[in-house]
Structures are given as structure tokens and as C-alpha cells.
C-alpha positions as CSV (number, residue, x, y, z in Angstrom):
1,M,76.1,89.0,115.3
2,P,77.4,86.9,112.4
3,N,75.3,84.1,111.0
4,S,75.7,80.6,112.3
5,L,78.0,79.1,109.7
6,P,80.4,76.7,111.4
7,D,83.8,78.0,112.3
8,T,86.9,76.3,111.0
9,A,90.5,77.4,111.2
10,P,91.0,81.2,111.2
11,P,91.0,82.5,107.6
12,R,94.3,83.7,106.1
13,V,92.4,86.1,103.8
14,A,89.0,87.4,104.6
15,A,87.0,89.8,102.6
16,L,84.9,92.5,104.3
17,I,82.1,94.2,102.4
18,P,80.2,97.1,104.0
19,A,76.8,97.4,102.4
20,Y,73.9,99.7,102.4
21,R,70.9,99.3,100.1
22,E,72.9,97.0,97.8
23,A,70.3,94.2,97.2
24,R,70.8,94.6,93.4
25,H,74.5,94.1,93.4
26,I,75.6,92.3,96.6
27,A,75.0,88.7,95.4
28,A,77.2,89.1,92.4
29,V,79.9,90.8,94.5
30,V,79.9,88.0,97.1
31,R,80.0,85.2,94.5
32,A,82.9,86.9,92.6
33,T,84.8,87.3,95.9
34,L,84.4,83.8,97.3
35,P,87.0,82.2,95.1
36,H,89.6,84.7,96.2
37,A,89.1,84.7,100.0
38,D,88.8,82.1,102.6
39,E,85.7,83.8,104.0
40,V,83.5,86.7,102.8
41,W,81.8,88.8,105.4
42,V,79.1,91.4,104.7
43,V,78.1,94.1,107.2
44,D,74.6,95.3,106.3
45,D,74.4,98.8,107.6
46,G,70.7,98.9,108.4
47,S,69.5,98.5,104.8
48,P,65.8,98.9,104.4
49,D,65.9,96.5,101.4
50,D,66.9,92.8,101.1
51,T,70.6,93.4,101.1
52,A,71.2,91.1,104.2
53,A,69.1,88.2,102.9
54,V,70.6,88.3,99.5
55,A,74.2,88.5,100.8
56,E,73.6,85.5,103.1
57,A,72.0,83.5,100.4
58,A,75.0,84.1,98.2
59,G,77.3,82.6,100.7
60,A,78.5,85.5,102.9
61,R,78.8,85.5,106.6
62,L,76.5,88.3,107.8
63,V,76.6,91.0,110.4
64,R,73.7,93.5,110.7
65,H,73.4,96.9,112.1
66,P,69.8,97.6,113.3
67,A,70.1,101.2,111.9
68,N,72.2,103.0,109.3
69,L,75.4,104.1,111.2
70,G,77.7,104.9,108.3
71,K,80.3,103.2,106.1
72,G,83.0,103.7,108.6
73,A,81.0,102.2,111.4
74,A,80.2,99.2,109.2
75,I,83.9,98.7,108.5
76,K,84.8,99.0,112.1
77,T,82.2,96.4,113.1
78,G,83.5,94.0,110.4
79,L,87.2,94.6,111.4
80,A,86.4,93.8,115.1
81,A,84.6,90.6,114.1
82,L,87.4,89.5,111.7
83,R,90.2,90.3,114.2
84,E,88.4,88.1,116.7
85,R,88.1,85.4,114.1
86,G,91.8,85.6,113.6
87,A,92.0,86.6,110.0
88,R,95.5,87.5,108.9
89,F,94.7,89.7,106.0
90,I,91.4,91.6,105.7
91,V,90.4,92.9,102.3
92,L,87.8,95.7,102.0
93,L,85.6,95.9,99.0
94,D,82.5,98.0,98.2
95,G,79.2,96.3,97.7
96,D,78.3,97.9,94.4
97,G,80.6,96.1,92.0
98,Q,83.2,98.8,91.5
99,H,86.0,96.5,92.6
100,A,87.2,93.5,90.6
101,A,87.6,90.7,93.2
102,E,90.0,88.7,91.0
103,E,92.5,91.5,91.8
104,I,92.6,90.5,95.5
105,P,95.8,88.4,95.0
106,R,97.7,91.7,94.1
107,F,96.8,93.0,97.6
108,V,97.8,89.8,99.3
109,A,101.2,89.7,97.4
110,A,101.9,93.3,98.6
111,A,101.0,92.4,102.2
112,E,103.2,89.3,102.1
113,A,106.0,91.5,100.9
114,G,105.7,93.6,104.1
115,A,102.9,96.2,103.6
116,E,100.4,96.6,106.4
117,L,97.9,98.7,104.5
118,V,97.5,98.2,100.8
119,V,95.4,100.7,98.8
120,G,94.1,100.2,95.2
121,N,95.2,102.7,92.6
122,R,92.8,103.4,89.8
123,F,94.9,106.1,88.1
124,N,96.8,103.9,85.8
125,D,93.7,104.0,83.6
126,V,91.2,106.8,84.2
127,R,89.4,106.6,80.8
128,T,86.1,105.5,82.5
129,M,86.4,107.7,85.6
130,P,84.1,110.7,85.4
131,V,86.2,113.9,84.8
132,I,84.9,115.7,87.9
133,R,85.5,112.7,90.2
134,R,89.0,112.4,88.7
135,G,89.9,116.0,89.6
136,V,88.5,115.7,93.1
137,N,90.3,112.5,93.7
138,R,93.6,113.8,92.5
139,F,93.3,116.9,94.8
140,M,92.3,114.8,97.8
141,S,95.0,112.3,97.2
142,W,97.6,115.1,97.0
143,R,96.3,116.7,100.2
144,I,96.0,113.4,102.2
145,S,99.4,112.2,100.9
146,R,100.9,115.4,102.3
147,A,99.2,114.8,105.7
148,C,100.5,111.2,105.7
149,G,104.0,112.2,104.7
150,T,104.1,109.5,102.0
151,P,102.6,109.4,98.5
152,I,99.3,107.5,98.1
153,P,98.2,107.8,94.5
154,D,94.5,107.1,95.1
155,T,93.4,107.8,98.7
156,Q,89.7,107.7,97.8
157,C,89.8,104.1,96.7
158,G,87.9,101.8,99.1
159,F,89.5,98.6,97.7
160,R,92.1,97.9,100.5
161,L,93.9,95.3,102.5
162,L,94.7,95.6,106.2
163,A,97.1,93.3,108.1
164,R,95.4,92.1,111.3
165,D,98.0,93.3,113.7
166,A,97.9,96.8,112.2
167,V,94.2,97.3,112.5
168,P,94.1,98.9,116.0
169,A,96.4,101.7,114.8
170,M,93.8,102.7,112.2
171,L,90.6,102.9,114.2
172,G,89.9,106.6,114.6
173,E,86.9,108.6,115.7
174,T,84.9,108.9,112.4
175,D,82.1,106.6,111.3
176,R,81.1,107.8,107.8
177,F,83.0,108.0,104.5
178,D,85.7,110.1,106.1
179,F,86.9,107.0,108.1
180,E,88.7,105.8,105.0
181,T,90.7,109.0,105.0
182,E,91.4,109.0,108.7
183,M,92.6,105.4,108.4
184,L,95.4,106.4,106.1
185,V,96.6,109.3,108.3
186,L,96.6,107.2,111.4
187,A,98.4,104.3,109.8
188,A,101.1,106.7,108.5
189,R,101.5,108.3,111.9
190,A,101.8,104.9,113.5
191,G,104.6,104.0,111.2
192,R,102.7,101.3,109.4
193,K,104.0,100.5,105.9
194,I,101.5,101.7,103.2
195,A,101.7,100.4,99.6
196,S,99.5,100.8,96.5
197,V,98.7,98.3,93.8
198,P,97.1,99.0,90.4
199,I,93.5,98.0,90.0
200,S,90.8,98.3,87.3
201,T,88.7,101.5,87.1
202,I,85.1,100.3,87.0
203,Y,82.1,102.6,86.8
204,G,78.7,101.3,86.0
205,E,75.1,102.5,86.7
206,E,75.6,102.6,90.5
207,K,75.0,105.9,92.2
208,S,77.5,107.3,94.7
209,K,76.2,107.5,98.3
210,I,78.6,110.3,99.0
211,S,76.9,113.7,99.5
212,P,79.2,116.3,97.8
213,V,78.5,119.1,100.2
214,R,78.0,117.2,103.5
215,D,81.0,114.9,103.0
216,A,83.2,117.7,101.7
217,I,82.5,119.5,105.0
218,R,83.4,116.3,106.9
219,F,86.6,116.0,104.9
220,F,87.8,119.5,105.7
221,K,86.8,119.2,109.4
222,L,88.8,116.0,109.5
223,M,91.8,117.7,107.9
224,K,91.5,120.5,110.4
225,R,91.4,118.1,113.4
226,L,94.3,115.9,112.1
227,T,96.6,118.5,110.7
228,G,95.5,121.9,112.1
229,S,94.7,123.2,108.7
230,W,91.6,123.2,106.5
231,L,93.7,122.7,103.4
């Protein structure tokens, strides 16, 4: 359950940060996000460190999973809480500092122009993106765009905005990193308007929590289930 901060009017823009073992970064992410959202919510996905306490101390509303259920499950938990809260726009950010919170207004502007799912696009400047990751992201973005029937330049970007009314169309079966892919395909098939906005490419000392082999297998299984083809 969320912490006991007093409720006010439903937020127009709420930020949702799924976090697992992010005690080192989460306070800075929360503090950077607070000026650009009416509320900041962190879903601690069963972290064994102090992620939850640090996030709450930094000013976030907190929801905790008793065990690690996966990034997709954490996002779903947060989406349910924020839809109940009445948030009009829900912005997703990662908890490791890869996303520049000051760019949130770009997402909101796209949503106000009619987009129901807005995805960040890091490919305007890939100088700091690792070469292997750049190639993998380009391939996956091509494949997922084909499945969606619409071009999405950076399908692997977790910096996104969802319009409240469109959320139910995007809640699929997956609970791990593949949920972010499934969300795109389901939104496209439901006829939801998808847009992209340019964002900064930020890579620091954080380590990816994606398992190359395990999560690649999940991706191909997801493509097989959604499209009938492995590729």
C-alpha cells in the first residue's frame, strides 16, 4: 500500500518509478522528478537494500512488493494505484538515473496534442550509447515497429507517458522487462495513438538488470505469441 501522505486533488501529471536495488540512485531521481510532476510514486519491487526508505525520505509516495516480481509487475502495480488516484498522465522513469526528468514536459506536450502513449527516442544522439546495445535496440525497434504497424524509433526506451484512459488496453500477460514491449503492441492493436519525443542518451556507471540470454528468450517467445513468428 502507498504511504500515508495526505491526498489532495488528483494529479494531472504523476511520475511512476519502478525500482529494484536502487538505493544508490533513487533519492536523486526522485528529487529531480518532483519539480516536473504533481506526485512521484516509487514501486519498490522487493529490494533487499534501502531503496524503499531512501525513496520515501526523498519525497516519493511508496508502494512495496514483498518479493521481487519483475519490472512489469512493478509498473502494473503503480499504474493501478495511479489510475485509482485519478492521475491524467502517468510518466514512467527508470530508477537508475538514465532518464532526464526535466524532459518530462516534452511527453506531456505530446499527450496534450493527442498521443495516448509517448515513448522517448534516444537515437537522435547515440554517441554515449554502447555499440552493442545500439545495434540490439535498432533491431528490436525495427521488429516491434513491424508488429505494431507503426514506426517507433526506440522501442526499448523505458521513459514513457501513458494517458490514464488508455492504460487498460496496455495491460498484458507479462511481468518482466518484456512487459514494455507487450505494452507497445497492445496499444497499437487497440488503436491508441503512439508518439515519440527526443530525449537525452544517458549512460553512467549503472549496470543493466537485463539478462541477455534469459530476456532475449522472453522477447522471442513474446513475439511468437503476439505475431505467430519468432522473428
